[in-house]
N, C-alpha and C positions, 0 to 999 in steps of 0.2 A: 661869661661868654661861651665856655665849653658846655655848661649845663643847658644853655639855650639851644645849642646846636645838636646835642645828643641827649636822649632820654636818660633817666636815672639808671635804667637797666643796661643801656649801651655805653654810658660814659666810662665805666671801668675797662671796657674793651678798647675804646678809643685811647685811653691813657696807656694801656699796654702797647698798643700800636705806636703811639708817640715815643715811648721808651725805646722800642726797637729801632725806630727811625733815627733817634738821637745817638744810638750806640752802634749797632750793626750797620745801619744805613750809612752812617758817616764813615766807619772803618772800610766799608766796601765801595765807597765812592758813589753811592746812590743819592746822598744828600750832602751838600757842602757843609763844612763845619760851622760856617757863619749862619747857616739856616737853623741849626739846632735850637738856639734861644727863641726863635720866633716861629716854631712849628705850628703852634695853635692858630695864631691870627693870620699868618701868611699862607698856611697850607691846609691844616685840618678843617678849621671852621670855614675857610674860603671854599674848600671843596664840598663840604657838607651843604653849603647854601645851594649848590647845583641841584640838590634833591628836590627843591621847590618846583622844578620844571619836569620832573619825572612822574609819570602816572603810577598808580598803585599796581603792585604785582607785575611790574614790567620786566621783560627780558632785556638786559642791558649788555652791550659790548663796549668795553673800554679799550681803545686801540693805543698802542705806545704807552702802556701802563707805567713803565719805569719802576719806581718804588711803590706804586699803588695809588698814585694821585691822578685822578680822583676815584678810581675804581674801588680800592679797598675802603676808602672813607665812606663811599656811598653804601657799600655792603655792610659796614658797621652801623651807620646812622639809619639805614633803611633795610632791616632784615626781610621785609616783604619783597625786595628786589632780588632777581637772580642775575648775578654778574659773571661775565666771561671776560677775563683779562688777557689781552693779546699783546705779547712783547717778544721781539726777536732775539734779544741777548740772553744767553744762558745765565750769566751771573745775576741778572735781574729776575728771571723766572725762578731761579733757585731761591732767592730771597722771598719772592712772592709765595712760593709753595711753603716755605718755612713759616711765614706769617700766618697763612691760611690754616696750617696744621696747629700751630701754637695757640691761635685765638679761636679755634674750632668754628671757623666760618664755613658752614655747610652750604651756604648759598653762593659759593664762589668756585669757578673753574679757571684754571690757569692754562693758557695755550701758548706754547713757544712757537713763534712764527710771525710772518708779516700779515697785515690785515688782508692782503689780496689772496692769501692762502685759503681764506674762508669764502671768497667770492664764488657764488654759484653753489655753495654748500649749505650756508646758514643765513638766516635773516633775523633781525632783532627789532624790538619796539623802539629802542633808543640806542644810538651809537654815540658814545662820549669820547672826549679827548681833552688834553691840556697841553698847550704849547707844543703841538706836534708838527704843524705845518701851516702855511698861509691857506686861506679858504680855497683858492683855486686848485691847489693840490690835494687838500683835505677831502674835497668832494669826490675825487676819483678813488680814494681809499675807503671812504665811509659810505657813500650812497649805495653801492652794491650790497651793503649789509643791512640797509634800512628797509624794513617791511613796508608794504604799500601804505599803511596807516601810521607808520612810525616817523621818526625824525632824527636828524643829526643834532646833538646838543653839545657844543664845544665851548670850553672856557677860553676866553680871548682877553686881549689887553685893550688899552684905550684907543687903538687904531682899528677897532672892529668895523666901524662904518667905512673906513677906507678899504678894508679887505673886501667888504661886500661890493663896493663900487668897482674894485679891480677885478672881481670875479663874475661880473655881470654876464659875460659871454658863456662862461662855464656853467653858471646857474641855468641859463636858458637851454644849453645843450643837454643838461641832465634832466630837464623838465621839472625844476624845483619851483616851489612857491616863493613869494617874496620873503627873504630872511627876516627874522625878528631878533632885535637886540634887547636883552634884558639886563638890568642893573640890579643885582640881588644884594641885600644886606645894607642898603643905604641908611637905614635907621639903627644899625648896630653900632654901638660905641666901640672905639678902639679896634675896629675891623676894617680892612680894605674891602670895599664892595667887589663882588664878583661880576665880571662882565661875561655874559653868556650869549652865544649865538645859536639860535634854533632855526633849522632848515628842514622843511617837510616837502613832500611831493606836491606839485601843483594840482594834479588830478590822480588820486590813488587808483582810479579805475583804469588808467592808461599804463600803469606800471606792469611791465612784463617781467615777472620774477626771474632773476633777482635784479634786473636792471631796467631803468626807464627805456622805452624803445629807441629814442633818439640817441641816447648815450650808448646803448648796446650796439647799435649800428656803427657808431663812430669808433668805439673801442675794439671792435672786431674787424675793422676794415683792413684789407690787405692780407687776410688769412691769419692774422695774429691771434693767439689765444693765451689765456691766463692759466698758470698752474694752479691746481686745486689740491696739491699734496700738502699735508700738514702733519705736525707733530704735536701731540697734546699731552698735558700733564693734568690729570683729573684729581680732584680732592677725594 
């Protein structure tokens, strides 16, 4: 299972990351102790499957990275990707920085802060997340970071279709195309399939960087503005 998800060159790196999760990750409260025995099927392989939806050489932003799922897994499995991990909690970014250094992941940048700290500052080919928020809220955090030809690619559960239906108005306001629901790893034995939701812009030509015009008008109504201050930890 692990050899199928990670190349022979990257498997030792994935094994080292799994060991850190099962030890430091548990001690620091980043991974529950009951999760340690099922790290591979429930977390690492599950997250690696998301790479099937990411284009080659993509700039990827993983918001709410936590212990690095799926961001660090994607960086390990796909060294062609350039990952920016965004996480507001210090104890988590400290762990992420340590993992990046110990595993020599030179394709990873760790940013301590909220996703909206990068709104209006940077955009990415793909914005990923895992169990961060329902789609209607996730759109407001992710879409301002999505480049005109990019997409939001979020790991979701079995209620993905219900989330799409419930977020219909927000999807329209943001100017998004019809969301795509992907079930990854269906033919993998002993692995829970990954449900992934992909949301792109309906018309990339109409995206006014960094926001779709309709959303920009709505989110700046009443003279409100977003903070663009940020604190970064670079590798």
